[in-house]
Structure formats: structure tokens, C-alpha cells
C-alpha positions in Angstrom: -16.7 -7.5 -8.3 -16.6 -8.7 -4.6 -18.6 -11.6 -3.6 -19.7 -12.0 0.1 -21.7 -14.3 2.2 -21.9 -13.2 5.5 -25.4 -14.7 7.2 -26.2 -13.9 10.8 -27.3 -17.6 11.3 -26.7 -20.3 9.4 -28.4 -24.0 10.1 -26.9 -27.5 9.3 -28.1 -29.1 6.3 -29.0 -31.7 8.5 -31.9 -29.6 10.1 -33.3 -29.4 6.2 -32.9 -32.8 5.9 -34.7 -33.4 9.2 -37.6 -31.3 7.7 -37.8 -33.0 4.4 -38.1 -36.6 6.3 -40.8 -35.5 8.4 -42.6 -34.0 5.4 -42.0 -37.4 3.6 -42.9 -39.4 7.1 -39.7 -41.0 6.6 -37.6 -42.2 9.6 -34.0 -42.1 10.2 -33.9 -45.8 10.5 -35.6 -46.1 7.0 -33.3 -43.6 5.4 -30.0 -45.3 6.9 -31.6 -48.6 5.1 -32.2 -47.0 2.1 -28.4 -45.6 2.2 -27.0 -48.9 3.5 -25.5 -46.5 6.3 -25.6 -47.2 9.7 -28.3 -45.2 11.8 -26.3 -43.1 14.2 -24.0 -42.0 10.8 -27.8 -40.6 9.6 -28.5 -39.0 13.1 -25.0 -37.4 13.2 -25.8 -36.0 9.8 -28.9 -34.6 10.6 -27.6 -33.3 13.7 -24.7 -31.2 11.9 -21.9 -33.2 13.6 -21.3 -35.1 10.1 -20.7 -33.5 7.0 -22.4 -34.1 3.8 -19.8 -35.0 1.2 -19.9 -35.4 -2.2 -21.3 -39.2 -2.3 -23.9 -38.7 0.1 -25.2 -36.0 -1.8 -25.4 -38.1 -4.5 -26.9 -40.9 -2.3 -29.4 -38.2 -0.6 -30.3 -37.5 -4.4 -31.4 -41.2 -5.4 -33.1 -41.6 -2.4 -35.2 -38.2 -1.8 -34.9 -37.1 -5.6 -33.4 -33.5 -3.9 -30.1 -32.5 -6.4 -27.0 -33.3 -5.1 -25.8 -29.7 -5.7 -28.6 -28.4 -3.3 -27.1 -30.4 -0.4 -23.6 -29.5 -1.3 -24.1 -25.8 -1.6 -26.1 -26.3 1.8 -23.2 -28.0 3.4 -20.2 -25.4 1.8 -22.5 -22.6 3.5 -22.7 -24.0 6.9 -18.9 -24.9 6.9 -18.2 -21.3 5.9 -20.4 -20.1 8.4 -18.6 -22.0 11.4 -14.9 -20.9 10.1 -16.3 -17.4 10.4 -17.6 -18.0 13.9 -14.0 -19.8 14.5 -12.5 -16.4 12.7 -14.3 -14.3 14.8 -13.4 -15.9 18.1 -9.9 -14.5 17.5 -10.8 -11.0 17.2 -9.5 -9.9 20.7 -6.0 -11.5 20.1 -5.8 -9.5 16.5 -7.0 -6.1 18.4 -3.3 -5.7 19.5 -2.0 -5.7 15.8 -4.9 -3.5 14.6 -4.2 -0.7 17.2 -0.9 -0.6 15.7 -2.1 0.8 12.5 -2.7 4.4 11.5 -6.8 3.9 11.8 -7.5 7.1 11.9 -5.6 8.0 8.8 -6.6 4.9 6.7 -10.3 6.0 7.8 -10.0 9.5 6.5 -8.9 7.9 2.9 -11.4 5.3 2.7 -9.5 2.3 3.3 -11.0 1.7 6.5 -15.2 2.3 7.3 -15.6 5.7 9.3 -16.7 5.6 12.8 -15.5 6.0 16.6 -12.7 3.7 17.4 -14.7 2.4 20.4 -13.9 -1.2 21.2 -16.7 -2.8 19.5 -16.6 -0.8 16.2 -12.3 -1.9 16.4 -13.5 -5.3 16.5 -15.4 -4.6 13.2 -12.2 -3.2 11.7 -10.0 -6.2 11.8 -11.5 -7.8 8.9 -11.2 -4.7 6.5 -7.8 -4.0 8.0 -6.5 -7.6 6.7 -8.2 -7.7 3.5 -6.5 -4.0 2.8 -2.9 -5.7 3.1 -4.4 -8.7 1.3 -3.4 -11.1 4.3 -5.3 -13.9 5.8 -3.9 -12.8 9.3 -1.8 -10.5 11.5 0.6 -13.9 11.0 0.3 -13.3 7.4 0.7 -9.8 7.7 4.2 -10.6 9.8 5.3 -13.2 7.2 4.9 -10.6 4.2 5.8 -7.1 5.7 8.0 -8.4 8.0 10.2 -9.3 5.0 9.3 -5.8 3.3 10.8 -4.2 6.3 13.9 -6.3 6.7 14.7 -4.9 3.2 14.2 -1.6 4.1 17.1 1.2 3.5 16.7 4.0 5.8 17.7 7.3 5.2 16.9 8.6 9.1 16.5 5.5 10.8 16.4 7.6 13.9 12.9 9.1 13.0 11.5 6.2 10.5 10.4 4.1 13.7 6.8 3.3 12.9 7.4 0.2 10.8 3.6 -0.7 10.8 2.6 3.2 9.7 5.2 2.7 7.1 4.1 -0.5 5.7 0.9 0.8 5.4 1.8 3.7 3.2 3.5 1.6 1.1 0.6 -0.7 0.9 -1.2 2.1 -1.0 1.5 2.1 -3.3 1.3 -1.6 -3.9 -2.5 -1.4 -4.7 -2.2 1.6 -7.0 0.5 0.1 -8.7 -0.6 -3.4 -9.3 -3.6 -1.5 -11.5 -1.1 0.2 -13.5 -0.5 -0.9 -17.4 2.9 0.2 -18.6 5.5 -0.7 -21.2 8.9 -2.8 -19.6 10.8 -0.8 -17.8 13.7 0.8 -19.9 16.6 2.3 -17.9 18.0 4.1 -21.0 14.4 5.8 -21.8 14.1 6.9 -18.2 17.8 8.5 -18.2 17.1 10.1 -21.4 13.8 11.9 -20.1 15.9 13.3 -16.8 16.2 16.5 -18.9 12.6 16.8 -19.8 11.7 16.1 -16.1 14.2 19.0 -15.2 12.3 21.4 -17.2 8.9 20.9 -15.3 10.7 22.7 -12.1 9.2 26.3 -13.7 5.9 24.9 -14.5 2.6 24.3 -12.0 1.9 21.6 -9.8 -0.9 20.4 -12.3 1.3 20.3 -15.1 4.1 19.0 -13.0 2.0 15.8 -11.9 0.8 15.1 -15.0 4.2 15.7 -17.0 6.5 13.7 -14.5 3.6 10.6 -14.6 3.5 10.6 -18.3 7.6 10.5 -18.6 8.2 7.9 -16.0 5.1 5.5 -17.7 6.8 5.7 -20.8 10.2 4.6 -19.1 8.2 1.9 -17.2 8.2 3.3 -14.2 4.9 3.7 -11.5 5.1 7.1 -10.0 2.7 7.8 -7.4 1.4 10.7 -5.2 0.6 9.0 -1.4 0.0 11.3 1.6 2.4 10.8 4.5 1.0 8.9 7.9 2.1 10.3 11.0 5.4 8.4 12.2 6.5 7.4 9.1 8.8 10.5 8.1 9.4 9.5 4.8 9.2 11.8 2.2 9.5 9.0 -0.8 10.4 5.6 -1.6 11.7 3.7 -4.2 11.1 -0.2 -4.6 10.8 -2.7 -7.2 7.4 -4.9 -7.3 8.4 -7.7 -9.3 9.9 -6.4 -12.6 8.0 -3.0 -12.0 10.2 -0.2 -10.4 7.7 2.3 -8.4 8.3 6.0 -7.3 6.4 6.7 -4.1 6.1 10.7 -2.9 4.6 11.8 0.5 5.0 15.4 -0.4 6.3 15.6 2.9 6.9 19.3 3.6 5.9 20.4 0.1 8.3 22.5 -0.7 9.7 22.7 -4.1 12.9 22.4 -3.6 12.6 19.1 -1.2 10.1 17.5 -3.9 12.3 17.8 -6.5 15.4 16.8 -4.4 13.2 13.8 -3.3 12.2 13.1 -7.0 15.5 12.9 -8.5 16.8 11.0 -5.9 14.5 8.2 -6.0 15.2 8.3 -9.7 18.6 7.3 -8.9 17.7 4.5 -6.5 15.8 2.9 -9.5 18.8 3.6 -12.1 21.7 2.4 -9.7 20.7 0.7 -6.6 19.6 -3.2 -6.0 16.0 -4.3 -6.8 15.6 -6.3 -3.5 16.1 -3.1 -1.6 13.3 -0.8 -0.1 15.1 2.9 -0.5 13.0 5.0 2.3 14.1 8.3 2.4 13.3 11.5 4.1 14.5 14.5 2.5 15.0 16.5 5.8 17.3 13.6 7.2 20.7 15.7 5.8 23.7 14.3 7.7 21.9 11.3 9.2 22.2 9.7 5.7 25.1 7.5 5.7 24.8 4.9 3.5 26.4 4.6 0.2 23.4 4.2 -1.7 22.0 7.4 -0.2 25.1 9.4 -0.6 25.2 8.9 -4.5 21.2 9.0 -4.8 21.8 12.7 -3.0 24.6 13.5 -5.5 22.5 12.2 -8.3 20.0 14.9 -7.5 22.1 17.6 -6.9 24.0 17.3 -10.3 20.7 17.2 -11.9 19.0 20.2 -10.3 22.1 22.6 -10.7 25.4 20.9 -12.0 28.5 20.7 -10.0 30.1 23.9 -12.7 27.0 26.2 -11.7 26.7 25.0 -8.4 30.0 26.3 -7.6 28.8 29.8 -8.9 26.5 29.9 -6.1 28.9 31.4 -3.5 29.4 34.4 -5.6 25.5 35.2 -6.3 24.2 38.2 -4.5 21.7 37.5 -2.2 18.8 39.3 -3.7 15.7 38.1 -5.3 16.5 39.3 -8.5 20.0 38.2 -8.6 18.8 34.4 -7.8 16.0 34.7 -10.1 18.4 35.7 -13.0 20.5 33.1 -11.8 17.8 30.3 -12.0 16.5 31.5 -15.4 19.8 30.9 -16.8 20.2 27.5 -16.0 16.5 27.0 -16.5 15.4 25.7 -13.0 12.9 27.3 -10.4 14.4 29.9 -8.0 13.3 28.1 -4.9 15.4 25.0 -6.2 18.4 27.7 -6.3 17.6 28.9 -2.7 16.8 25.6 -1.5 20.6 25.0 -2.6 22.0 27.9 -0.9 20.2 26.9 2.4 21.7 23.4 2.3 25.2 24.8 1.3 25.2 27.3 4.4 25.0 30.0 2.3 21.6 31.0 3.4 19.6 31.2 6.3 16.5 29.1 6.3 14.6 32.2 8.0 15.7 34.3 4.9 13.2 36.4 3.0 14.5 34.7 0.0 12.8 31.9 0.8 9.6 33.3 -0.2 10.9 32.5 -3.8 9.9 29.0 -3.2 6.8 27.2 -3.8 4.6 24.7 -2.0 3.8 21.7 -4.2 -0.2 20.4 -4.2 0.4 17.5 -6.6 -2.2 14.7 -7.6 -4.6 16.4 -5.3 -2.8 16.2 -1.8 
């Protein structure tokens, strides 16, 4: 539950004190004597320049009969109001940070309030944007997500340049993963579930989404499907949130051969590579993939989908729908994956009619 106290104006507790003194016919000088305080201290308290502390609240309770908790609550509300006013004064300097975010996309998915991005309305988005990231200020964002960016391992650095959009996409995964109640990660169980995962390639999209999520959950892995943001060029990411591995897929492209390659690529990162890294992958990167970790993950995904012995047979398949489908059925994989492998190996043009054997995935309602 979110509790918020956002009054448009709050008077200092001293104003209430002044009203109470007038009502009872007590002068400030008399109150000062009864409290054993200097007159100027009481005057500053009435004007709101001096805070009502716990000790002062107890003294007011004894002299006036008004409970100490009343004065402390009034003081706390007033000081919070002043703090919010000071914070609002920093809005102009925070707009530069806000304008780096994919505001329209965050509005579309309900993270930020909807409305035209006029100058005045943009200011109102600063607070919900900070709350979305779970940071107190742009400086806090830089401290937290600057560290995340430092851990990025990019498959396609030339295209994956919008760091702020990438961190917004990653944050959606963090929020969803924080609600996951899963067993402790078990790498052996994840490895053992790969054949069952691969068997889902021939099932419908809803069955794929539910099946993969269940199999990953049983191994202690969070699997999420989060739409991509413009400028991110991320088909998937593998990362660790504490001791919890997270695989987050964007369904970029949505072709089933790309989806399955991306998924097993991320599984490889979880099984084989360091926890501190954030592996940002772009299934369209092709030869742009340079790092040892990315090459290992590519090879792992390729071997799971079409093992090396069967992959050597691809060059001898007749390039007809019947031949490709027959081969796919023999190795128990979707024919679109076979077509994708033929295209990746340069044995089939991407505009070839056999591309119709691929499916487009709409998983997780995306």
C-alpha cells in the first residue's frame, strides 16, 4: 500500500499555537515564562522559524494540555511540506535527465501517467519516473544505473547506444522479478530441462510461454517477456539480481527462429558466465558478436537447436517445403528453426519463399 500526503499548503504549527494562545487569552510572554524559555524562542516557534522538538512538545502538553503527539505530528507535516517545496524547486534541473527516458513508451505501458508532453506536464512526470527506478534523484539514478551500465556486455555495441532506454527496459524486469517466489537456483535442473524446453519449439505461442516460464521457475530462474524500447536493440538479457538469475526477452523481431536462438543464448549465459555481468544480446548482430562469452552462448544455442551432426546435413537438404519440414520433423524441431539455420549459414536467401515456414510469436500478450 502506498501512503501519500501531498497538501497544496501547510501552515506552521506555530500558527495553531498562536490561535490557541489567543483563544485562551495567554500572551507569548506568559507562555515563555511558564515554559522557562526566552520570549524570542517562543516568538520564533509561533512564526515557524523554530522547530517544535520532542522536549518542546512535552512542555506544551503540560502548559496547554494539548497532547505532545499533536504538536509533533503538525511539525512533521509542516517540515515534510517544506522539504517537498524545496524538492519541487529542483525540477528544472531534473528535466534534462527525464527527457532522456522513453517517456511515450513508459506512458503506453502505464508506468508514467498519460498526457501530452507539454513543459508543465513533463515536470509532473519527474516524481513518478524517480519512483519507477526506485531512486531519490537523478544523482541516485546515476549511482545505481551507472553501475549497471558498467556491467553491460553488448552483443551489438554499434546499435545498443541508448543507455537510458536500456536501463528503463531492464528496470521493468527488476520490478517483475522482485515479485517472483521461486526455489533456489539449481543449474543442474536448468541443464536437465533443456530437452523439454526444445520440445516446445513445435507448440503454440501460449504453450511456449507458459511451458518455458514453468520450466525456468522450477530451476529457480525468472523468465520475463518485456516489449523492447526504441533505441535499445536488445533481443534478450541474462543477468543476476542477487542470487536470482533473470532471463528477459523482448521478442524483438518475433520470428520463432530468432526467439528460440535468443532464449537458449541467454540460458547459456546463466549456466556458463559470471554473475556480475549484464549480457545485452541482439539476435540480429551476426558478425558483430566478438566477445568470448557471446561466441560461447551462440554456439550453445546453435547446438541445442540443431546439434552439430545434424547441422552438417543442412547443406544436403533439398530447398523445398516438404524436404525442410521432413528434416525438422525428424530432429523434432520447428521447421522455421531449420529455415533460420539455413539462412544463417548462407545456404538460403532471407527473401526465399521458404521463409513462410517461420512463425511469428506473440508470447506473454506482447
